[in-house]
C-alpha positions as CSV (number, residue, x, y, z in Angstrom):
1,M,-49.2,57.7,-135.7
2,V,-51.1,61.1,-135.3
3,K,-54.9,61.0,-134.9
4,L,-55.8,63.4,-137.6
5,S,-59.0,65.3,-137.3
6,V,-62.5,65.4,-139.5
7,Q,-61.0,68.3,-141.7
8,Q,-58.0,66.5,-141.9
9,K,-58.7,63.6,-143.4
10,E,-61.6,64.9,-146.0
11,Q,-58.3,67.0,-147.3
12,L,-56.1,63.5,-147.6
13,I,-58.7,62.3,-149.6
14,I,-59.5,65.1,-152.0
15,G,-55.2,66.2,-152.1
16,T,-54.6,62.7,-153.0
17,I,-57.1,62.5,-156.2
18,L,-56.0,66.0,-156.9
19,S,-52.5,65.5,-157.2
20,C,-53.2,62.0,-158.7
21,N,-55.2,63.6,-161.4
22,N,-52.3,65.9,-162.0
23,E,-50.8,62.5,-162.6
24,I,-53.1,60.9,-165.0
25,K,-52.4,64.4,-166.9
26,K,-49.4,63.7,-167.5
27,I,-49.5,59.8,-168.2
28,S,-51.8,61.2,-170.7
29,Q,-49.7,62.7,-172.7
30,I,-47.2,59.5,-173.3
31,M,-50.0,57.5,-173.7
32,P,-53.2,59.3,-175.4
33,K,-55.7,56.6,-175.1
34,L,-55.3,57.3,-171.5
35,N,-57.8,60.2,-172.2
36,E,-61.1,58.2,-172.9
37,N,-60.8,56.6,-169.4
38,M,-60.2,60.1,-167.2
39,R,-62.6,63.5,-167.6
40,N,-59.2,65.3,-166.0
41,N,-60.1,68.6,-166.4
42,M,-64.2,68.3,-164.5
43,Y,-63.1,66.4,-161.8
44,H,-59.8,69.7,-161.4
45,F,-62.2,71.3,-160.9
46,N,-65.0,69.8,-159.1
47,M,-62.6,69.0,-156.3
48,T,-60.6,72.2,-156.0
49,Q,-64.1,73.7,-155.5
50,L,-64.6,70.7,-153.1
51,F,-60.9,71.3,-151.4
52,S,-61.7,75.1,-150.8
53,E,-64.9,74.2,-149.0
54,I,-62.9,71.9,-146.9
55,N,-60.2,74.8,-145.9
56,P,-61.0,78.0,-146.6
57,L,-57.9,78.8,-146.7
58,F,-56.8,77.1,-149.7
59,E,-57.4,79.5,-153.1
60,N,-57.8,77.9,-156.7
61,G,-54.8,77.2,-158.0
62,N,-52.6,76.8,-155.3
63,Q,-50.6,73.9,-154.6
64,I,-51.6,71.1,-152.8
65,P,-49.6,70.6,-149.3
66,D,-48.0,67.7,-149.1
67,E,-50.1,66.5,-145.4
68,A,-53.5,67.0,-148.0
69,I,-51.3,64.2,-150.3
70,F,-51.2,60.2,-149.0
71,V,-48.8,59.1,-151.8
72,K,-46.6,60.3,-154.4
73,N,-45.5,59.3,-158.0
74,S,-42.0,59.9,-156.5
75,R,-40.6,57.6,-159.2
76,G,-42.1,57.8,-162.6
77,N,-44.2,54.3,-161.8
78,Y,-47.9,55.4,-162.9
79,Y,-49.2,52.0,-162.6
80,A,-48.0,51.0,-159.4
81,Y,-48.7,54.7,-158.0
82,F,-52.2,54.7,-159.6
83,Q,-52.6,50.8,-157.7
84,K,-51.4,52.6,-154.4
85,V,-53.9,55.6,-154.8
86,Y,-56.6,53.3,-155.6
87,D,-56.1,51.1,-152.8
88,F,-56.5,53.9,-151.0
89,L,-59.2,55.1,-151.8
90,D,-61.0,52.2,-151.9
91,G,-60.4,51.3,-147.8
92,Y,-59.8,54.8,-146.0
93,E,-62.7,56.1,-144.2
94,V,-65.3,54.9,-146.9
95,N,-68.1,56.8,-145.4
96,L,-66.5,60.2,-144.8
97,Q,-66.1,59.2,-148.7
98,K,-69.5,59.0,-148.8
99,N,-70.4,62.1,-147.5
100,L,-67.9,64.2,-149.4
101,N,-69.9,62.5,-152.5
102,E,-73.2,64.4,-151.5
103,S,-71.2,68.3,-151.7
104,L,-70.5,67.0,-155.4
105,K,-73.8,66.1,-156.4
106,V,-75.0,68.1,-159.3
107,D,-78.3,70.2,-158.5
108,E,-80.0,68.7,-161.4
109,T,-82.5,71.6,-161.6
110,L,-79.9,74.0,-162.7
111,V,-78.5,71.4,-164.9
112,Q,-79.6,69.8,-168.5
113,N,-78.0,66.4,-169.0
114,P,-76.0,66.2,-165.4
115,I,-73.5,63.8,-165.1
116,Q,-71.7,62.4,-161.7
117,I,-68.5,63.4,-161.2
118,D,-67.3,62.4,-157.3
119,I,-65.1,60.3,-156.0
120,L,-66.9,56.8,-156.5
121,T,-66.3,58.0,-160.6
122,F,-63.1,58.7,-160.2
123,K,-62.2,55.7,-158.4
124,Q,-63.6,53.2,-161.2
125,D,-62.0,55.6,-163.6
126,L,-58.6,54.8,-162.0
127,K,-59.5,51.3,-162.3
128,N,-60.2,51.6,-166.1
129,I,-56.7,53.0,-166.0
130,I,-54.4,50.9,-164.2
131,I,-56.2,47.5,-166.5
132,E,-55.0,49.8,-169.4
133,L,-52.3,50.2,-167.9
134,S,-51.4,46.9,-166.9
135,K,-51.7,46.2,-171.0
136,K,-49.0,48.2,-172.3
137,N,-45.5,46.5,-173.1
138,D,-43.6,47.8,-175.4
139,L,-41.2,44.4,-175.1
140,N,-44.1,42.0,-176.3
141,N,-44.4,43.5,-179.5
142,I,-40.7,44.6,-180.9
143,S,-37.1,42.7,-181.6
144,P,-34.2,42.8,-180.6
145,E,-32.9,44.7,-182.9
146,V,-35.5,47.1,-182.6
147,L,-34.7,47.7,-179.4
148,K,-31.7,48.9,-179.3
149,I,-32.7,51.8,-182.0
150,K,-35.5,53.1,-179.6
151,T,-32.9,52.8,-176.8
152,L,-30.6,54.4,-179.1
153,A,-31.6,56.9,-179.3
154,N,-33.2,57.6,-176.9
155,K,-36.9,56.8,-177.1
156,P,-39.7,55.4,-174.0
157,I,-40.2,51.9,-174.1
158,L,-43.1,51.7,-171.4
159,I,-43.5,48.8,-169.4
160,N,-47.3,49.2,-168.2
161,G,-46.4,53.0,-168.4
162,F,-43.0,53.2,-166.7
163,D,-39.9,53.9,-169.3
164,I,-36.8,51.2,-168.2
165,S,-34.6,53.2,-171.1
166,N,-35.0,56.5,-170.1
167,N,-36.4,57.2,-166.9
168,V,-32.9,58.6,-164.8
169,A,-35.3,59.1,-161.3
170,L,-33.4,56.2,-159.6
171,R,-30.5,57.6,-160.4
172,K,-30.1,59.9,-157.0
173,E,-31.7,57.0,-154.8
174,L,-28.9,54.2,-156.7
175,F,-26.2,56.3,-155.4
176,D,-27.5,57.2,-151.8
177,N,-28.3,54.6,-151.0
178,F,-26.1,51.8,-153.0
179,N,-23.2,53.2,-153.6
180,I,-23.8,52.7,-157.8
181,S,-22.9,55.6,-159.9
182,F,-21.2,55.3,-163.7
183,G,-17.9,54.3,-162.2
184,N,-19.0,51.2,-160.8
185,L,-22.5,50.3,-162.9
186,I,-21.3,47.1,-165.1
187,A,-24.4,47.1,-166.8
188,I,-28.5,47.6,-166.6
189,C,-31.1,44.3,-167.1
190,F,-34.0,44.5,-167.5
191,D,-36.1,40.9,-166.1
192,K,-39.2,40.4,-168.7
193,S,-40.4,37.9,-166.2
194,N,-41.1,39.4,-163.4
195,Q,-40.5,43.0,-164.8
196,Q,-37.4,44.2,-162.9
197,L,-34.4,46.5,-163.3
198,L,-31.6,45.3,-162.2
199,F,-28.7,47.2,-161.6
200,V,-25.3,45.4,-162.1
201,T,-21.7,46.4,-160.2
202,D,-18.4,44.4,-159.8
203,N,-19.3,44.5,-156.0
204,T,-21.0,41.0,-155.1
205,K,-23.7,42.5,-152.3
206,T,-24.7,45.2,-154.5
207,L,-26.7,43.6,-157.1
208,V,-29.7,45.6,-156.7
209,V,-33.0,45.5,-158.4
210,Y,-36.3,47.8,-158.8
211,D,-39.4,45.9,-159.1
212,L,-41.9,47.9,-160.9
213,K,-44.9,46.3,-159.6
214,K,-44.3,47.3,-156.0
215,D,-42.2,50.6,-157.0
216,E,-39.3,48.9,-154.6
217,L,-35.9,49.4,-155.6
218,N,-33.3,47.0,-152.5
219,F,-30.6,44.0,-152.8
220,Y,-31.7,41.5,-155.5
221,N,-32.1,39.0,-152.1
222,S,-34.4,41.1,-150.1
223,I,-36.9,41.1,-152.9
224,N,-36.3,38.1,-154.6
225,E,-35.7,34.6,-152.8
226,K,-31.7,34.6,-152.6
227,I,-28.8,33.5,-154.3
228,K,-25.5,32.7,-153.9
229,P,-23.8,35.6,-154.1
230,V,-21.1,35.6,-156.8
231,Q,-18.1,38.1,-158.8
232,L,-19.7,39.4,-161.4
233,T,-18.0,41.2,-164.5
234,P,-18.4,42.5,-167.9
235,K,-17.8,39.3,-169.1
236,N,-19.6,36.8,-166.7
237,Y,-22.7,38.9,-165.4
238,S,-25.2,38.1,-168.2
239,Q,-25.0,34.3,-168.2
240,T,-24.1,34.4,-165.1
241,I,-27.2,36.3,-163.5
242,K,-29.4,33.9,-166.3
243,D,-27.4,30.9,-164.3
244,L,-28.7,31.9,-161.1
245,T,-31.8,32.8,-161.5
246,D,-33.2,30.2,-163.6
247,N,-34.2,32.9,-166.4
248,N,-33.1,33.2,-169.7
249,N,-35.6,36.2,-169.5
250,I,-33.3,38.8,-169.4
251,I,-31.6,41.4,-171.9
252,D,-29.5,44.4,-171.8
253,L,-30.2,47.7,-171.9
254,Y,-27.2,49.1,-170.9
255,V,-23.4,48.6,-170.7
256,N,-21.1,50.3,-169.1
257,V,-18.6,50.2,-172.6
258,S,-15.9,52.1,-170.6
259,M,-16.1,48.3,-168.9
260,L,-16.6,46.7,-172.0
261,K,-15.8,48.0,-175.6
262,L,-19.1,47.1,-177.2
263,D,-20.9,49.1,-180.7
264,F,-23.8,49.1,-179.0
265,T,-25.2,51.0,-175.5
266,D,-28.3,52.4,-174.7
267,N,-28.8,55.7,-173.5
268,L,-30.3,54.9,-170.3
269,F,-27.8,57.2,-167.6
270,S,-25.3,58.3,-170.0
271,D,-24.5,59.2,-173.8
272,N,-21.4,56.9,-174.8
273,A,-23.1,55.3,-177.8
274,R,-24.9,59.1,-179.0
275,Q,-21.4,60.5,-178.6
276,K,-19.4,57.9,-180.4
277,F,-22.1,57.8,-182.8
278,I,-21.5,61.6,-183.8
279,D,-17.8,61.8,-183.5
280,E,-18.0,58.8,-185.9
281,T,-20.0,60.7,-188.2
282,Q,-17.9,64.0,-187.8
283,K,-15.2,62.6,-188.6
284,Q,-17.0,60.9,-192.2
285,Q,-18.5,64.3,-193.0
286,A,-14.6,65.5,-192.5
287,S,-13.0,62.9,-194.8
288,F,-16.3,63.5,-197.8
289,S,-14.9,67.5,-197.8
290,I,-11.7,67.2,-198.0
291,I,-12.2,64.6,-200.7
292,K,-14.7,67.0,-202.4
293,K,-12.3,70.0,-202.0
294,G,-9.8,67.6,-204.0
295,K,-6.6,67.8,-201.2
296,L,-6.8,63.6,-200.8
């Protein structure tokens, strides 16, 4: 591991906070309640100023260098990402963080009723957000019928801030690392008990899992206890997975209609159901138009 200088360590701390603060702003647009726990603009101003002091070549408005960011939210999994940032800040160069905080203290002679905004308050605010996200589970409050409506309408379904219905950040990884595409994908299921997305194919070796809490994408047997590989088909996959995992708390989020003809499919990776609905609607409108003109 390359040994970092004090300046590089300082940049890593502040750069990670700035990057995380931007992610908080993004998730706050989906979950406005999180704004109650965060002073986003104040953190941005203070940390940007401090980063400029650490690195005189950095100008306000510039993008934070990649090497100054400890972890990125590449999959849109806010809960796991925020937890990683919190763990980093809670244990990395604590004494150095104390020194940086000294630079962030407000001059009480210049400001009436000063508000302390520093690394310590950021960590506490971040912890509050993690707790708030841990309480967010849309599946606890909706029926199977409403679930179908939400997925068909392309509405978000949030589990700890992660949209299990519309998130496409995993798509490239699935193809590059596991050769999973629309052609061999049977279904996408969600394990409510373990908070895992299951990507089902007809290959016994490629039951791939994305664990929301661990932010880990891998083969089922690499993340969970080993199960006996079996052939999964469009007709047996649902019950077979429940039997193998001894878990009935598994729901379908997507089914490949080219493999199994169903009246419903969601919009996680394709628009099959939506297109079917549009086609049928257009046919009905055309028929109505003919009747109205007296041609039938």
